[in-house]
Jmol script that loads the backbone (N, CA, C; Angstrom):
load data "model"
ATOM      1  N   MET A   1     130.576 -65.982 -45.923  1.00  0.00           N
ATOM      2  CA  MET A   1     130.618 -64.408 -45.346  1.00  0.00           C
ATOM      3  C   MET A   1     131.416 -64.262 -44.039  1.00  0.00           C
ATOM      4  N   ALA A   2     132.142 -63.428 -43.856  1.00  0.00           N
ATOM      5  CA  ALA A   2     132.779 -63.160 -42.600  1.00  0.00           C
ATOM      6  C   ALA A   2     132.138 -62.465 -41.735  1.00  0.00           C
ATOM      7  N   GLN A   3     132.020 -62.838 -40.623  1.00  0.00           N
ATOM      8  CA  GLN A   3     131.458 -62.051 -39.399  1.00  0.00           C
ATOM      9  C   GLN A   3     132.511 -61.358 -38.239  1.00  0.00           C
ATOM     10  N   THR A   4     132.833 -60.611 -38.134  1.00  0.00           N
ATOM     11  CA  THR A   4     133.317 -59.834 -37.187  1.00  0.00           C
ATOM     12  C   THR A   4     132.821 -58.932 -36.087  1.00  0.00           C
ATOM     13  N   ALA A   5     132.449 -59.437 -34.834  1.00  0.00           N
ATOM     14  CA  ALA A   5     132.252 -58.553 -33.723  1.00  0.00           C
ATOM     15  C   ALA A   5     133.093 -57.535 -33.346  1.00  0.00           C
ATOM     16  N   LYS A   6     132.760 -56.372 -32.980  1.00  0.00           N
ATOM     17  CA  LYS A   6     133.656 -55.608 -32.590  1.00  0.00           C
ATOM     18  C   LYS A   6     133.418 -54.127 -32.197  1.00  0.00           C
ATOM     19  N   LEU A   7     134.171 -53.223 -31.925  1.00  0.00           N
ATOM     20  CA  LEU A   7     133.916 -51.773 -31.530  1.00  0.00           C
ATOM     21  C   LEU A   7     133.646 -51.089 -32.585  1.00  0.00           C
ATOM     22  N   LEU A   8     132.545 -50.345 -33.217  1.00  0.00           N
ATOM     23  CA  LEU A   8     132.505 -49.737 -34.373  1.00  0.00           C
ATOM     24  C   LEU A   8     132.860 -48.457 -34.318  1.00  0.00           C
ATOM     25  N   GLY A   9     132.814 -48.025 -33.386  1.00  0.00           N
ATOM     26  CA  GLY A   9     133.326 -46.306 -33.066  1.00  0.00           C
ATOM     27  C   GLY A   9     133.183 -45.870 -31.751  1.00  0.00           C
ATOM     28  N   GLN A  10     133.915 -44.790 -31.477  1.00  0.00           N
ATOM     29  CA  GLN A  10     133.824 -43.767 -30.428  1.00  0.00           C
ATOM     30  C   GLN A  10     134.046 -42.612 -30.569  1.00  0.00           C
ATOM     31  N   ALA A  11     133.341 -41.647 -30.007  1.00  0.00           N
ATOM     32  CA  ALA A  11     133.396 -40.338 -30.105  1.00  0.00           C
ATOM     33  C   ALA A  11     133.060 -39.508 -28.756  1.00  0.00           C
ATOM     34  N   SER A  12     133.391 -38.342 -28.724  1.00  0.00           N
ATOM     35  CA  SER A  12     133.086 -37.366 -27.607  1.00  0.00           C
ATOM     36  C   SER A  12     133.194 -35.919 -28.295  1.00  0.00           C
ATOM     37  N   PRO A  13     131.727 -35.736 -29.332  1.00  0.00           N
ATOM     38  CA  PRO A  13     132.050 -34.759 -30.124  1.00  0.00           C
ATOM     39  C   PRO A  13     131.722 -33.405 -28.984  1.00  0.00           C
ATOM     40  N   ALA A  14     132.116 -32.143 -29.902  1.00  0.00           N
ATOM     41  CA  ALA A  14     131.933 -30.695 -28.909  1.00  0.00           C
ATOM     42  C   ALA A  14     130.617 -30.620 -28.695  1.00  0.00           C
ATOM     43  N   ALA A  15     130.229 -29.562 -27.974  1.00  0.00           N
ATOM     44  CA  ALA A  15     128.947 -29.351 -27.552  1.00  0.00           C
ATOM     45  C   ALA A  15     128.059 -29.106 -29.144  1.00  0.00           C
ATOM     46  N   ASP A  16     126.591 -29.581 -29.147  1.00  0.00           N
ATOM     47  CA  ASP A  16     125.975 -29.122 -30.181  1.00  0.00           C
ATOM     48  C   ASP A  16     126.586 -29.527 -31.501  1.00  0.00           C
ATOM     49  N   THR A  17     127.513 -30.499 -31.799  1.00  0.00           N
ATOM     50  CA  THR A  17     128.047 -30.667 -32.983  1.00  0.00           C
ATOM     51  C   THR A  17     127.717 -32.001 -33.463  1.00  0.00           C
ATOM     52  N   PRO A  18     127.233 -32.466 -34.233  1.00  0.00           N
ATOM     53  CA  PRO A  18     126.983 -33.711 -35.076  1.00  0.00           C
ATOM     54  C   PRO A  18     128.314 -34.106 -35.432  1.00  0.00           C
ATOM     55  N   ALA A  19     128.145 -35.623 -35.278  1.00  0.00           N
ATOM     56  CA  ALA A  19     129.743 -36.412 -35.249  1.00  0.00           C
ATOM     57  C   ALA A  19     129.334 -37.871 -36.133  1.00  0.00           C
ATOM     58  N   ASP A  20     129.987 -38.005 -37.202  1.00  0.00           N
ATOM     59  CA  ASP A  20     129.893 -39.383 -37.645  1.00  0.00           C
ATOM     60  C   ASP A  20     130.379 -40.445 -36.879  1.00  0.00           C
ATOM     61  N   LEU A  21     129.673 -41.338 -36.224  1.00  0.00           N
ATOM     62  CA  LEU A  21     130.246 -42.158 -35.341  1.00  0.00           C
ATOM     63  C   LEU A  21     130.770 -43.426 -36.016  1.00  0.00           C
ATOM     64  N   TYR A  22     129.813 -43.846 -37.166  1.00  0.00           N
ATOM     65  CA  TYR A  22     129.978 -44.812 -37.840  1.00  0.00           C
ATOM     66  C   TYR A  22     129.567 -44.974 -39.041  1.00  0.00           C
ATOM     67  N   THR A  23     130.325 -45.134 -40.158  1.00  0.00           N
ATOM     68  CA  THR A  23     130.135 -45.632 -41.343  1.00  0.00           C
ATOM     69  C   THR A  23     130.107 -46.817 -42.020  1.00  0.00           C
ATOM     70  N   ALA A  24     128.934 -47.571 -42.303  1.00  0.00           N
ATOM     71  CA  ALA A  24     129.551 -48.758 -42.917  1.00  0.00           C
ATOM     72  C   ALA A  24     130.045 -48.791 -44.148  1.00  0.00           C
ATOM     73  N   PRO A  25     131.137 -49.903 -44.139  1.00  0.00           N
ATOM     74  CA  PRO A  25     132.160 -49.791 -45.588  1.00  0.00           C
ATOM     75  C   PRO A  25     131.682 -50.305 -46.655  1.00  0.00           C
ATOM     76  N   ALA A  26     131.962 -50.333 -47.727  1.00  0.00           N
ATOM     77  CA  ALA A  26     131.354 -50.479 -48.952  1.00  0.00           C
ATOM     78  C   ALA A  26     131.528 -52.251 -48.561  1.00  0.00           C
ATOM     79  N   ASP A  27     130.750 -52.734 -49.283  1.00  0.00           N
ATOM     80  CA  ASP A  27     130.121 -54.295 -49.408  1.00  0.00           C
ATOM     81  C   ASP A  27     130.195 -54.859 -47.964  1.00  0.00           C
ATOM     82  N   THR A  28     129.536 -54.358 -46.957  1.00  0.00           N
ATOM     83  CA  THR A  28     129.694 -54.662 -45.656  1.00  0.00           C
ATOM     84  C   THR A  28     128.244 -54.296 -45.186  1.00  0.00           C
ATOM     85  N   THR A  29     127.582 -55.372 -44.396  1.00  0.00           N
ATOM     86  CA  THR A  29     126.739 -54.788 -43.696  1.00  0.00           C
ATOM     87  C   THR A  29     126.896 -54.959 -42.273  1.00  0.00           C
ATOM     88  N   ALA A  30     126.250 -53.977 -41.455  1.00  0.00           N
ATOM     89  CA  ALA A  30     126.823 -53.769 -40.023  1.00  0.00           C
ATOM     90  C   ALA A  30     125.671 -53.970 -39.263  1.00  0.00           C
ATOM     91  N   VAL A  31     125.572 -55.039 -38.056  1.00  0.00           N
ATOM     92  CA  VAL A  31     124.421 -55.091 -37.289  1.00  0.00           C
ATOM     93  C   VAL A  31     124.879 -54.571 -36.063  1.00  0.00           C
ATOM     94  N   VAL A  32     124.344 -53.377 -35.663  1.00  0.00           N
ATOM     95  CA  VAL A  32     124.618 -52.763 -34.411  1.00  0.00           C
ATOM     96  C   VAL A  32     123.810 -53.291 -33.182  1.00  0.00           C
ATOM     97  N   SER A  33     124.445 -53.677 -31.901  1.00  0.00           N
ATOM     98  CA  SER A  33     123.998 -54.288 -30.943  1.00  0.00           C
ATOM     99  C   SER A  33     123.706 -53.360 -29.783  1.00  0.00           C
ATOM    100  N   ALA A  34     124.601 -52.333 -29.272  1.00  0.00           N
ATOM    101  CA  ALA A  34     124.630 -51.697 -28.420  1.00  0.00           C
ATOM    102  C   ALA A  34     125.436 -50.373 -28.683  1.00  0.00           C
ATOM    103  N   LEU A  35     124.635 -49.172 -28.057  1.00  0.00           N
ATOM    104  CA  LEU A  35     125.459 -47.820 -27.958  1.00  0.00           C
ATOM    105  C   LEU A  35     125.580 -47.328 -26.919  1.00  0.00           C
ATOM    106  N   PHE A  36     126.395 -47.083 -26.177  1.00  0.00           N
ATOM    107  CA  PHE A  36     126.502 -46.596 -24.754  1.00  0.00           C
ATOM    108  C   PHE A  36     126.712 -45.160 -24.668  1.00  0.00           C
ATOM    109  N   VAL A  37     125.994 -44.440 -23.975  1.00  0.00           N
ATOM    110  CA  VAL A  37     125.947 -42.827 -23.958  1.00  0.00           C
ATOM    111  C   VAL A  37     126.558 -42.646 -22.655  1.00  0.00           C
ATOM    112  N   CYS A  38     127.454 -42.092 -22.369  1.00  0.00           N
ATOM    113  CA  CYS A  38     127.839 -41.681 -21.050  1.00  0.00           C
ATOM    114  C   CYS A  38     128.299 -40.013 -20.934  1.00  0.00           C
ATOM    115  N   ASN A  39     127.397 -39.664 -19.904  1.00  0.00           N
ATOM    116  CA  ASN A  39     127.490 -38.138 -19.689  1.00  0.00           C
ATOM    117  C   ASN A  39     128.764 -38.039 -18.815  1.00  0.00           C
ATOM    118  N   THR A  40     129.951 -37.635 -19.205  1.00  0.00           N
ATOM    119  CA  THR A  40     130.981 -37.390 -18.257  1.00  0.00           C
ATOM    120  C   THR A  40     130.780 -36.270 -17.685  1.00  0.00           C
ATOM    121  N   GLY A  41     130.073 -35.469 -17.660  1.00  0.00           N
ATOM    122  CA  GLY A  41     130.298 -34.038 -17.143  1.00  0.00           C
ATOM    123  C   GLY A  41     129.350 -34.035 -16.051  1.00  0.00           C
ATOM    124  N   THR A  42     129.412 -32.681 -15.242  1.00  0.00           N
ATOM    125  CA  THR A  42     128.754 -32.674 -13.689  1.00  0.00           C
ATOM    126  C   THR A  42     127.208 -31.972 -13.974  1.00  0.00           C
ATOM    127  N   ALA A  43     126.900 -31.906 -15.257  1.00  0.00           N
ATOM    128  CA  ALA A  43     125.397 -31.281 -15.434  1.00  0.00           C
ATOM    129  C   ALA A  43     124.497 -32.563 -16.251  1.00  0.00           C
ATOM    130  N   ASP A  44     123.423 -32.323 -16.051  1.00  0.00           N
ATOM    131  CA  ASP A  44     122.408 -33.291 -16.980  1.00  0.00           C
ATOM    132  C   ASP A  44     122.341 -32.632 -18.455  1.00  0.00           C
ATOM    133  N   THR A  45     122.459 -33.139 -19.591  1.00  0.00           N
ATOM    134  CA  THR A  45     122.159 -33.011 -21.014  1.00  0.00           C
ATOM    135  C   THR A  45     121.246 -34.012 -21.446  1.00  0.00           C
ATOM    136  N   VAL A  46     121.427 -33.414 -22.986  1.00  0.00           N
ATOM    137  CA  VAL A  46     120.559 -34.438 -23.903  1.00  0.00           C
ATOM    138  C   VAL A  46     121.475 -34.837 -24.672  1.00  0.00           C
ATOM    139  N   PHE A  47     121.065 -36.068 -25.726  1.00  0.00           N
ATOM    140  CA  PHE A  47     121.666 -36.405 -26.361  1.00  0.00           C
ATOM    141  C   PHE A  47     120.999 -36.677 -27.975  1.00  0.00           C
ATOM    142  N   SER A  48     121.330 -36.914 -29.329  1.00  0.00           N
ATOM    143  CA  SER A  48     120.528 -37.281 -30.174  1.00  0.00           C
ATOM    144  C   SER A  48     121.315 -38.397 -31.060  1.00  0.00           C
ATOM    145  N   VAL A  49     120.413 -39.185 -31.793  1.00  0.00           N
ATOM    146  CA  VAL A  49     121.007 -40.087 -32.483  1.00  0.00           C
ATOM    147  C   VAL A  49     120.487 -40.289 -33.890  1.00  0.00           C
ATOM    148  N   SER A  50     121.222 -40.204 -35.040  1.00  0.00           N
ATOM    149  CA  SER A  50     120.230 -40.540 -36.225  1.00  0.00           C
ATOM    150  C   SER A  50     121.302 -41.362 -37.097  1.00  0.00           C
ATOM    151  N   VAL A  51     120.399 -42.015 -38.308  1.00  0.00           N
ATOM    152  CA  VAL A  51     120.780 -42.871 -38.969  1.00  0.00           C
ATOM    153  C   VAL A  51     120.674 -41.877 -40.763  1.00  0.00           C
ATOM    154  N   ALA A  52     121.810 -41.895 -41.279  1.00  0.00           N
ATOM    155  CA  ALA A  52     121.308 -41.262 -42.514  1.00  0.00           C
ATOM    156  C   ALA A  52     121.828 -42.539 -43.574  1.00  0.00           C
ATOM    157  N   ASP A  53     120.490 -42.909 -44.446  1.00  0.00           N
ATOM    158  CA  ASP A  53     120.568 -43.697 -45.478  1.00  0.00           C
ATOM    159  C   ASP A  53     121.367 -43.174 -46.656  1.00  0.00           C
ATOM    160  N   GLY A  54     122.640 -44.254 -46.812  1.00  0.00           N
ATOM    161  CA  GLY A  54     123.753 -43.718 -47.409  1.00  0.00           C
ATOM    162  C   GLY A  54     124.367 -42.461 -47.505  1.00  0.00           C
ATOM    163  N   GLY A  55     124.542 -42.075 -46.205  1.00  0.00           N
ATOM    164  CA  GLY A  55     125.195 -40.768 -45.958  1.00  0.00           C
ATOM    165  C   GLY A  55     124.502 -39.299 -46.323  1.00  0.00           C
ATOM    166  N   ALA A  56     123.156 -39.572 -46.275  1.00  0.00           N
ATOM    167  CA  ALA A  56     122.320 -38.595 -46.875  1.00  0.00           C
ATOM    168  C   ALA A  56     122.297 -37.201 -45.567  1.00  0.00           C
ATOM    169  N   ALA A  57     122.387 -35.943 -46.118  1.00  0.00           N
ATOM    170  CA  ALA A  57     122.243 -34.855 -45.360  1.00  0.00           C
ATOM    171  C   ALA A  57     121.134 -35.289 -44.069  1.00  0.00           C
ATOM    172  N   GLU A  58     121.495 -34.545 -43.027  1.00  0.00           N
ATOM    173  CA  GLU A  58     120.740 -34.410 -41.790  1.00  0.00           C
ATOM    174  C   GLU A  58     119.225 -34.265 -42.406  1.00  0.00           C
ATOM    175  N   GLY A  59     118.134 -34.969 -41.756  1.00  0.00           N
ATOM    176  CA  GLY A  59     116.712 -34.706 -41.915  1.00  0.00           C
ATOM    177  C   GLY A  59     115.849 -35.173 -40.981  1.00  0.00           C
ATOM    178  N   ASP A  60     114.730 -34.880 -40.843  1.00  0.00           N
ATOM    179  CA  ASP A  60     113.987 -35.251 -39.624  1.00  0.00           C
ATOM    180  C   ASP A  60     113.366 -36.938 -39.336  1.00  0.00           C
ATOM    181  N   ALA A  61     113.565 -37.641 -40.750  1.00  0.00           N
ATOM    182  CA  ALA A  61     113.040 -38.788 -40.891  1.00  0.00           C
ATOM    183  C   ALA A  61     114.102 -39.493 -40.210  1.00  0.00           C
ATOM    184  N   GLN A  62     115.329 -39.223 -39.913  1.00  0.00           N
ATOM    185  CA  GLN A  62     116.646 -40.007 -39.749  1.00  0.00           C
ATOM    186  C   GLN A  62     116.511 -40.487 -37.966  1.00  0.00           C
ATOM    187  N   TRP A  63     115.810 -39.454 -37.533  1.00  0.00           N
ATOM    188  CA  TRP A  63     116.375 -39.374 -35.563  1.00  0.00           C
ATOM    189  C   TRP A  63     115.722 -40.830 -35.107  1.00  0.00           C
ATOM    190  N   LEU A  64     116.789 -41.371 -34.413  1.00  0.00           N
ATOM    191  CA  LEU A  64     116.217 -42.538 -33.581  1.00  0.00           C
ATOM    192  C   LEU A  64     115.960 -42.138 -32.231  1.00  0.00           C
ATOM    193  N   TYR A  65     116.927 -41.181 -31.923  1.00  0.00           N
ATOM    194  CA  TYR A  65     116.698 -40.376 -30.344  1.00  0.00           C
ATOM    195  C   TYR A  65     116.962 -39.096 -30.716  1.00  0.00           C
ATOM    196  N   ARG A  66     115.961 -38.200 -30.405  1.00  0.00           N
ATOM    197  CA  ARG A  66     115.947 -36.795 -30.372  1.00  0.00           C
ATOM    198  C   ARG A  66     116.038 -35.895 -28.969  1.00  0.00           C
ATOM    199  N   ASP A  67     117.045 -35.408 -28.611  1.00  0.00           N
ATOM    200  CA  ASP A  67     117.167 -34.499 -27.290  1.00  0.00           C
ATOM    201  C   ASP A  67     116.579 -35.531 -26.093  1.00  0.00           C
ATOM    202  N   HIS A  68     117.204 -36.623 -25.986  1.00  0.00           N
ATOM    203  CA  HIS A  68     116.928 -37.611 -25.272  1.00  0.00           C
ATOM    204  C   HIS A  68     118.020 -37.345 -23.880  1.00  0.00           C
ATOM    205  N   PRO A  69     117.156 -37.540 -22.524  1.00  0.00           N
ATOM    206  CA  PRO A  69     118.210 -36.833 -21.292  1.00  0.00           C
ATOM    207  C   PRO A  69     118.968 -38.076 -20.886  1.00  0.00           C
ATOM    208  N   VAL A  70     120.110 -37.468 -20.354  1.00  0.00           N
ATOM    209  CA  VAL A  70     121.178 -38.220 -19.736  1.00  0.00           C
ATOM    210  C   VAL A  70     121.597 -37.510 -18.634  1.00  0.00           C
ATOM    211  N   PRO A  71     121.279 -37.964 -17.290  1.00  0.00           N
ATOM    212  CA  PRO A  71     121.779 -37.480 -16.083  1.00  0.00           C
ATOM    213  C   PRO A  71     123.356 -37.220 -16.014  1.00  0.00           C
ATOM    214  N   ALA A  72     123.923 -36.036 -15.258  1.00  0.00           N
ATOM    215  CA  ALA A  72     125.368 -35.902 -15.061  1.00  0.00           C
ATOM    216  C   ALA A  72     125.734 -37.261 -14.709  1.00  0.00           C
ATOM    217  N   LYS A  73     126.949 -37.619 -14.977  1.00  0.00           N
ATOM    218  CA  LYS A  73     127.803 -38.860 -14.415  1.00  0.00           C
ATOM    219  C   LYS A  73     127.065 -40.027 -14.511  1.00  0.00           C
ATOM    220  N   ARG A  74     126.126 -40.305 -15.619  1.00  0.00           N
ATOM    221  CA  ARG A  74     125.252 -41.468 -15.874  1.00  0.00           C
ATOM    222  C   ARG A  74     125.553 -41.895 -17.323  1.00  0.00           C
ATOM    223  N   THR A  75     125.291 -43.215 -17.474  1.00  0.00           N
ATOM    224  CA  THR A  75     125.301 -43.809 -18.935  1.00  0.00           C
ATOM    225  C   THR A  75     124.142 -44.321 -19.214  1.00  0.00           C
ATOM    226  N   PHE A  76     123.723 -44.126 -20.285  1.00  0.00           N
ATOM    227  CA  PHE A  76     122.315 -44.632 -21.031  1.00  0.00           C
ATOM    228  C   PHE A  76     122.777 -45.777 -22.237  1.00  0.00           C
ATOM    229  N   LEU A  77     122.062 -46.736 -21.992  1.00  0.00           N
ATOM    230  CA  LEU A  77     122.429 -47.837 -22.937  1.00  0.00           C
ATOM    231  C   LEU A  77     121.129 -47.909 -24.130  1.00  0.00           C
ATOM    232  N   VAL A  78     121.628 -47.780 -25.658  1.00  0.00           N
ATOM    233  CA  VAL A  78     120.906 -48.090 -26.508  1.00  0.00           C
ATOM    234  C   VAL A  78     120.727 -49.614 -26.763  1.00  0.00           C
ATOM    235  N   ASP A  79     119.788 -50.416 -26.349  1.00  0.00           N
ATOM    236  CA  ASP A  79     119.970 -51.643 -26.507  1.00  0.00           C
ATOM    237  C   ASP A  79     119.070 -52.440 -27.533  1.00  0.00           C
ATOM    238  N   GLY A  80     119.658 -52.612 -28.712  1.00  0.00           N
ATOM    239  CA  GLY A  80     118.572 -52.786 -29.843  1.00  0.00           C
ATOM    240  C   GLY A  80     119.290 -52.884 -31.286  1.00  0.00           C
ATOM    241  N   LYS A  81     118.669 -53.805 -32.151  1.00  0.00           N
ATOM    242  CA  LYS A  81     119.288 -53.997 -33.406  1.00  0.00           C
ATOM    243  C   LYS A  81     119.111 -53.017 -34.433  1.00  0.00           C
ATOM    244  N   VAL A  82     120.075 -52.636 -35.003  1.00  0.00           N
ATOM    245  CA  VAL A  82     119.943 -51.820 -36.158  1.00  0.00           C
ATOM    246  C   VAL A  82     120.722 -52.489 -37.116  1.00  0.00           C
ATOM    247  N   VAL A  83     120.263 -52.284 -38.487  1.00  0.00           N
ATOM    248  CA  VAL A  83     121.015 -52.932 -39.643  1.00  0.00           C
ATOM    249  C   VAL A  83     121.402 -51.780 -40.557  1.00  0.00           C
ATOM    250  N   LEU A  84     122.645 -51.670 -40.708  1.00  0.00           N
ATOM    251  CA  LEU A  84     123.256 -50.706 -41.779  1.00  0.00           C
ATOM    252  C   LEU A  84     123.567 -51.139 -42.786  1.00  0.00           C
ATOM    253  N   GLN A  85     123.338 -50.879 -44.049  1.00  0.00           N
ATOM    254  CA  GLN A  85     124.140 -51.232 -45.387  1.00  0.00           C
ATOM    255  C   GLN A  85     125.352 -49.974 -45.756  1.00  0.00           C
ATOM    256  N   ALA A  86     126.043 -50.423 -46.834  1.00  0.00           N
ATOM    257  CA  ALA A  86     127.221 -49.684 -47.067  1.00  0.00           C
ATOM    258  C   ALA A  86     126.966 -48.469 -47.157  1.00  0.00           C
ATOM    259  N   ALA A  87     127.481 -47.547 -46.376  1.00  0.00           N
ATOM    260  CA  ALA A  87     127.379 -45.865 -46.939  1.00  0.00           C
ATOM    261  C   ALA A  87     126.565 -45.428 -45.807  1.00  0.00           C
ATOM    262  N   ASP A  88     125.851 -46.347 -45.122  1.00  0.00           N
ATOM    263  CA  ASP A  88     124.935 -45.468 -43.947  1.00  0.00           C
ATOM    264  C   ASP A  88     125.751 -45.135 -42.792  1.00  0.00           C
ATOM    265  N   VAL A  89     125.257 -44.089 -42.343  1.00  0.00           N
ATOM    266  CA  VAL A  89     126.013 -43.374 -41.280  1.00  0.00           C
ATOM    267  C   VAL A  89     125.259 -43.351 -40.287  1.00  0.00           C
ATOM    268  N   LEU A  90     125.660 -43.491 -38.846  1.00  0.00           N
ATOM    269  CA  LEU A  90     125.129 -43.536 -37.709  1.00  0.00           C
ATOM    270  C   LEU A  90     126.001 -42.234 -37.003  1.00  0.00           C
ATOM    271  N   ARG A  91     125.136 -41.090 -36.630  1.00  0.00           N
ATOM    272  CA  ARG A  91     125.801 -40.161 -36.261  1.00  0.00           C
ATOM    273  C   ARG A  91     125.177 -39.558 -34.855  1.00  0.00           C
ATOM    274  N   VAL A  92     125.765 -38.930 -34.133  1.00  0.00           N
ATOM    275  CA  VAL A  92     125.487 -38.725 -32.644  1.00  0.00           C
ATOM    276  C   VAL A  92     125.925 -37.141 -32.382  1.00  0.00           C
ATOM    277  N   GLU A  93     124.900 -36.680 -31.352  1.00  0.00           N
ATOM    278  CA  GLU A  93     125.640 -35.293 -30.845  1.00  0.00           C
ATOM    279  C   GLU A  93     124.801 -35.123 -29.480  1.00  0.00           C
ATOM    280  N   SER A  94     125.563 -34.015 -28.525  1.00  0.00           N
ATOM    281  CA  SER A  94     124.806 -33.925 -27.479  1.00  0.00           C
ATOM    282  C   SER A  94     124.840 -32.371 -27.265  1.00  0.00           C
ATOM    283  N   LEU A  95     123.959 -31.863 -26.341  1.00  0.00           N
ATOM    284  CA  LEU A  95     123.812 -30.443 -26.472  1.00  0.00           C
ATOM    285  C   LEU A  95     125.017 -29.556 -25.653  1.00  0.00           C
ATOM    286  N   SER A  96     125.477 -30.481 -24.485  1.00  0.00           N
ATOM    287  CA  SER A  96     126.621 -29.621 -23.576  1.00  0.00           C
ATOM    288  C   SER A  96     127.792 -30.013 -24.124  1.00  0.00           C
ATOM    289  N   GLY A  97     128.245 -31.118 -24.778  1.00  0.00           N
ATOM    290  CA  GLY A  97     129.671 -31.847 -24.964  1.00  0.00           C
ATOM    291  C   GLY A  97     129.934 -32.536 -23.649  1.00  0.00           C
ATOM    292  N   GLY A  98     131.077 -33.201 -23.711  1.00  0.00           N
ATOM    293  CA  GLY A  98     131.376 -34.167 -22.451  1.00  0.00           C
ATOM    294  C   GLY A  98     130.564 -35.220 -22.478  1.00  0.00           C
ATOM    295  N   VAL A  99     130.046 -35.657 -23.674  1.00  0.00           N
ATOM    296  CA  VAL A  99     129.192 -37.251 -23.893  1.00  0.00           C
ATOM    297  C   VAL A  99     129.820 -37.952 -24.567  1.00  0.00           C
ATOM    298  N   ALA A 100     130.270 -39.190 -23.848  1.00  0.00           N
ATOM    299  CA  ALA A 100     131.158 -40.043 -24.709  1.00  0.00           C
ATOM    300  C   ALA A 100     130.176 -40.985 -25.330  1.00  0.00           C
ATOM    301  N   PHE A 101     130.389 -41.537 -26.722  1.00  0.00           N
ATOM    302  CA  PHE A 101     129.631 -42.527 -27.359  1.00  0.00           C
ATOM    303  C   PHE A 101     130.616 -43.575 -28.047  1.00  0.00           C
ATOM    304  N   ASN A 102     130.002 -44.767 -27.403  1.00  0.00           N
ATOM    305  CA  ASN A 102     130.391 -46.139 -27.736  1.00  0.00           C
ATOM    306  C   ASN A 102     129.706 -47.038 -28.525  1.00  0.00           C
ATOM    307  N   LEU A 103     130.156 -47.529 -29.747  1.00  0.00           N
ATOM    308  CA  LEU A 103     129.159 -48.105 -30.483  1.00  0.00           C
ATOM    309  C   LEU A 103     129.641 -49.691 -30.858  1.00  0.00           C
ATOM    310  N   PHE A 104     128.993 -50.582 -30.599  1.00  0.00           N
ATOM    311  CA  PHE A 104     129.420 -52.041 -30.666  1.00  0.00           C
ATOM    312  C   PHE A 104     128.189 -52.667 -31.478  1.00  0.00           C
ATOM    313  N   GLY A 105     129.059 -53.887 -32.390  1.00  0.00           N
ATOM    314  CA  GLY A 105     128.251 -54.565 -33.375  1.00  0.00           C
ATOM    315  C   GLY A 105     128.882 -55.421 -34.096  1.00  0.00           C
ATOM    316  N   LEU A 106     128.433 -55.949 -35.332  1.00  0.00           N
ATOM    317  CA  LEU A 106     128.878 -56.926 -35.993  1.00  0.00           C
ATOM    318  C   LEU A 106     129.000 -56.516 -37.470  1.00  0.00           C
ATOM    319  N   GLU A 107     130.076 -56.690 -38.264  1.00  0.00           N
ATOM    320  CA  GLU A 107     130.384 -56.655 -39.483  1.00  0.00           C
ATOM    321  C   GLU A 107     130.098 -57.554 -40.387  1.00  0.00           C
ATOM    322  N   VAL A 108     129.281 -57.854 -41.385  1.00  0.00           N
ATOM    323  CA  VAL A 108     129.124 -58.838 -42.269  1.00  0.00           C
ATOM    324  C   VAL A 108     129.708 -58.414 -43.749  1.00  0.00           C
ATOM    325  N   THR A 109     130.943 -59.149 -44.093  1.00  0.00           N
ATOM    326  CA  THR A 109     131.404 -59.121 -45.488  1.00  0.00           C
ATOM    327  C   THR A 109     131.375 -59.920 -46.446  1.00  0.00           C
TER     328      THR A 109
END
end "model"
wireframe off; spacefill off
backbone 0.3
color backbone group
């Protein structure tokens, strides 16, 4: 088994618009180790993070964070292990836009 530590995804989606930050490739298990959420704006906002099993449509059971506050010009670190199987999708969004998401982890093939 090959293991590759890497930047899994980066995004700064438009306001109130969900974005697929990372989709686990076929025949791959991904171990997410850190998600940095940086509010680059001058006003406080909230962000949300979800995981869609197999890329399923958005649903209530998928939320890891829902409308979590992040102050202006501050970064929030989501530090914890999340394991994604092939086709699982990690999605992000923010209420006001101007939020950068950076996802780091390990792909195992």
